[in-house]
N, C-alpha and C positions, 0 to 999 in steps of 0.2 A: 397552397402550393407546398410541396415538400422540398426541403433543402437539407444538405448535410450540415450537421452542427459540429463545429470544431472547438474543443475546449481550449481556452487560452493557456499560455505557458505560465509556470510559476514565477513569481517575481520576488524581490527582496522582502524581508519580514516587515509587517506593519508594526508600529510602535505605539504603546499606550502607557498611561501612568499606572504605576504599581500601587499608588495610594488608593484606598477604597473610595470610590466616588459616591455621591448620593444616588439612590436608586432611580434610574431614569424610567421614563415611559417608553415602552417598546412598541414598535410598529413592525408589521410583517415585511416592510420594505426598507427600514432604516436601521442602521447600526450607529449608536451614539459614540462619539469620541470626546472625552472630557479633557479639559485643560486643568492644570494644577497637579502638584505632586513633585517631590524632589528628585525621583529617578525614574528611568524608563526601562521596561523589559519587553522582549519580543513576544508578539502574538503569532498565531499560525500564519504560514505563507499563504498568500492569496493571489489571485490574478492581478496583472499589472494595472494599478491605478495611481493617482497622485497621492503622495504621502505627506501628511500635515504634521510637522513637528510640534510638540507641546511646548507651552511657555507658562511661566508662573502667572497666576492671576485667578480671578473668580472662576468657579466651575461653571462653564457654559457648554452645553452639549452641541456638537456639530453633527449634522446628519450625514451618514454614509450609506451607500448601498449595502444591504445585508448580504454577507457571504459566509459560508460555513467554514469553521476552523478545521484543522486536521483531527481534532478530538471528536468532531461531529461525523467524521467519515466512518462508514460501516466497513467491516473487513471485506464484504463482498463487492465493494465499489472498486472494481478493477477494470472490467471491460464491459461495455454496453453497446449493443447494436440497436439503433432506433432511428426513426425519422422525426424531425422537428419541424413544426409548422412555423412558417415565416410569412410575412406579407407578400402579396403578389408582386412580381418584379415589374409589372406594368403600372402599379400604383405607387408612385414615388411620393414620399412624405412631403406634404406641403410645407412643413416646418423646416425641411432641410434647405430650402432656398437654393442657393448656388451649388450646395453639395449634391443635390439631386441631379442637377444639370451635368455636373462633373462626372458623376457615376454613369449617367447615360452616355456621355462622350467616351468614357473609358470602355464601357461595354460595346459600343459601336466600333471602337478601334480594335478590340479583341476579335470581334466578328470579322472585320476586314482582314486582319492578319490570318485568321483561321482559313478564310477562303483563299487568300493569296498563297500561303504555304501549301494548301491542298492542291491547288492548280499545278504548281511546279512539281510537287511530288508525283502526281499522275503523269505529267509529261516526261520527267526524267526516268521514272520507273518503267514506263512503256517503251521508251527509247532503248534502255539498257536490256530489257528482257526480250522484246519482240523484234524491234528493228535491228538490234545488234546480235540477236540469236541466243541470248542467255535465258533459258527457260527452265529454271529450277526454283520453284516457289518457296520451298523450305529454306534453301540457302539464302535467297533474297531476303526473306523475312528475318532469318537469324542475323544476317549482316545489319539489317536495320535496327534490330534490338541491340546488337553489339555496339554500334555507333552511339545509340542512346545511352547504353550503360557507361561507355567511356565518358560521355559528356556529363552524366550524373556524378560519377566518381571524381572527375576533374572539378566540378562545381563544389562538391563537398570538401575535397582536399585543399583547395585554395580559399576556402571560406567565402566563396561567392554566395553560397546559401548554406544556412546552418544545417549540419547533419543531425538527423533525429536520433533519439534513443529508442530503439525498437526492441520489443520483447517477443517471446515465443507465442504468447497469446495473441498479440497483435498480428504477427505473421500468419497465424491460423485464420484470422478474419480476412486478411488481404489475399490469401492464396486463391480463393474462388474468383476474385476479381482478376488476378493475374492469369488464371486459366482461360476465362472467357475472353480476356483481352488478347491473349496469344492466338486463340482460335479465330477470333474476329479478323485480325490482321492477316493471318494465313489464308483464310477464305477469300478475303479481298484481293490479295496478290494472285491467288489461283484464278479468280474470275478475270482480273485484268490481263492475265496471260492467255486467256481463252477467247475473249470477246473484246469488242471495241470499248474504249473508255466510256463513251457516251452511253452505251447499252448497260454496262455495269452500274452506272449511276442512275440510269432509269429504273432498273430493278431495285436499287437501294432507296428509291423514293418511297418504297413501301414501309419504311421505318416507322411512320406513325401507327400503322396497323399493329406492329409488334410492340410498340411503346404502350399503346392502349391496353393490349392484352396483358403484358407483364405488369403494368402499373395496377391493373385491376386485381391480378393474382397476388402480388407481393406487397403493394402499398395500400390496397383497399380503395383505390380511386376508380369508382364505377363510372363509365362513360354515359353521357346522355344520349337520347335517341338521335339528336342532331349530329353528334360526334360519330355515331355509328353510320349514319347516312352519308357523311362526308368521306368515309372510307371507301364507299362504292366506286366513285370515279377514280380514286387512286388505284385500286385493284384492277378495275376495268381498263384504265389507261395503260398500266404496265402489261396487262395481257394483250392488248391491241398492238402495242409496240413490239412485243416479243414475237407475235405472229408474222410480222413483216421485217424483222431485223435480219440484215444480210449476213452478219457475223454470228448468228444464233447457233449455240450448241448447248446441250443439256448440262455439261460439266460447268460451263461458265455461268449458266442460269442458276443452278442449285448452289454453286459456291457463293454467289452474291446473296441469295436468300438466306443461306446459313450465316453469312456475315451480318445480315440484318438482325437475326435472332440473337447472336452472341453479343453484338455491340449494345443492343438495347438491354440485354441482361446485365451487362457491365454497368450501364448508366443507372439502372434501378438499384443494383446492389451497392454501387458507390454512394448513392444518396442515403442508403440505410446504414452505411458503415460510419460509426462514430467511436473514436477511441477516447475513453475517459481516464486519462492518465495525467501526471504532472507534466510530462513532455508529450504533447499531443501532435498529431500529424495534420499539417495543412494539405491542401490539394496538390501543391507542387511536389512535396515530399511523398505523398501518397502515389502519385503517378511515377515518380522516380523509383520507388521501391517496386512498383508493379513492372516497370521496364526491366529492372535487374532480374526479378523473378521470372519474367517471360523469357529472357535470354537463357537463364539456367534451365528452364523447362524445355525449350525448343532445341537448344544446341545438341544434346545427346540424340534426339530423334532425327535431326538433320544428318548427323554423322552416320547413323546406322541406315537411313533410308536413301540418301543421295550421295553420301561420302563427301570428300573435300573437293569442291568444284571451283575454288577461287584462286588457285595457284596460277602464276603466269604460264608455267609449262603446260598445264591442262588447257587453258584458254587458247594458247597458241596452237596446240595440237588439234583443237576443235575448229581452227581457222578463224578465231575471234581476235579482235584488237583489244588486248587486255587493258591498255591505257584508257581507251574510251569506256570500256565496261567499268573500270575502277572509278573513273571520274563521274559518270552518270549515276552509278550505284551510290557513291558517297554523297552526291548532291541530293539524290532521292532520299537517302537515309536521314540527312540533316533536316530536310523539309518534313519528312515523316515525323521525326521526334518533335520538331517545332510545332507542327499543327496539332499533334496529339496533346502536347502540354498546354497549348492555348485552349484546346477543347476542354480540358479538365478545369482550367481557370474559369471558363464560361459556365461550366456545369456547377461550379460553386456559387454562382450568382442567379441561376434560373432553375426552373423545374425540369425533370426529365422530358416532359412533353414539349416544353418550350425549346429545350436543347434539340430535340428531334426535329421540330419545325425549322429551326435555324439550320440544321443539317440538311434539310430538304431544299431550302433556299440555296444553300451552297451547291447542291446538285445542279441547279439551273445554271449557275455560273460555270461549273466544271464541264457540264454537257456542252454548253455553247462554245467555250474556249477550246475544248478538245476536238469538236467537230471542225472548227475553223483551223486549228493548228495541224491536225492530222488529215484534213480534207476528207472526212468520213462521209461516204455516200449515205444519204438519208432520203427515204421515200416519203411521199405525202402522207400515207397512212401511218407510217412510223412516226412522223412528226406530230400527227394528230394524236396518236396514243400517248406520246411523251407530254404533249401539251395538256391533255385531259388529266393525266396523272398529276402534273404539277399544279393544275387548277384545283384539283381535289385537295392537294396539300394546302393551298392558300385558303380554300373554304374550311378545311379542318382547323387551321390556325385561327380563323374568325369565330367559328361556332364553339371552339374550346373555351372561349372566354365567357360564354353564356352560362350563368350559374343556374342550376335547377331550382325551381320554386319549392320552397319549404311547405310541407303539408300543414 
């Protein structure tokens, strides 16, 4: 499985004796720390670990995990983009004991929050845009990014979360993520404005198809024949549901398909992005910076394409209740930022394919709740197509765990 590697932050200097110790036996994994010597001098800064103070006495080496000093760093060690192999998320270490159970509960809670925030986002977003007559996808998406930007800046200003130190080279790596993130959310809002919520998420059940394709192209993860066969009911089910969808139109269909492509591109790119600096980015700060950059990218385009459509005078002139529009748009934006941030927290713990499968399970919950809430008419064939697609997703999640036999 591929996972994003985040380098730990620099910590206070480790101390060692300045008196020349006996020559120790070196191991590729151990760094000896000797006792003895009248005074201490600082060694290079290393990631945070326990610091053992020296005391007078016989020279006895204590094992430490070997870490490179600043003198070992090459000048070119600035920015690296790579994928790091980690154990499969389904294989919890037996030595972890209760720690493995706790991690499983934490991951389950994150998935539950992800689903809940997404449900409310779709409901409030649909109410504000279609039921209340506000049909400007660029403006809606920009407002969502604006609310997220405000929350990020508030979090950093009040020290609720540590503000990262960001360089120009780091921003250059993050910029492609921000671009596909912006386009993915814009396409989703465009689709939600054109077709039913349930149909948008039925189309987006094809995310495993794009995940397999992009993972093969950019991560070198070649699918097995069983994975490829599992994609057949997914594609066929979406096609069957599309043929019998009452709210079908091509603009909504292709917007949802474009959202699949851009979001899976974001997931794969984010797994490859690793910043190797003293002040590294964790996934929350990475998403926070992406949110700010997305707002900066989309705001000028919104102004030139749609103009300013959020003033009370414009909404009243269009016969809209601006208080209801503001309230539902704000709630949708808060849920939007919350579910996206939780999504990035989950992505830090699982592979892109596992994240995609969890996303498809989320589709089931969103489809069912939206059909019940909005009382969307669903024909038997449409239900069959949706069911076949979701069954394909389940089959995909099972066969994905099958490892190919080595030659």
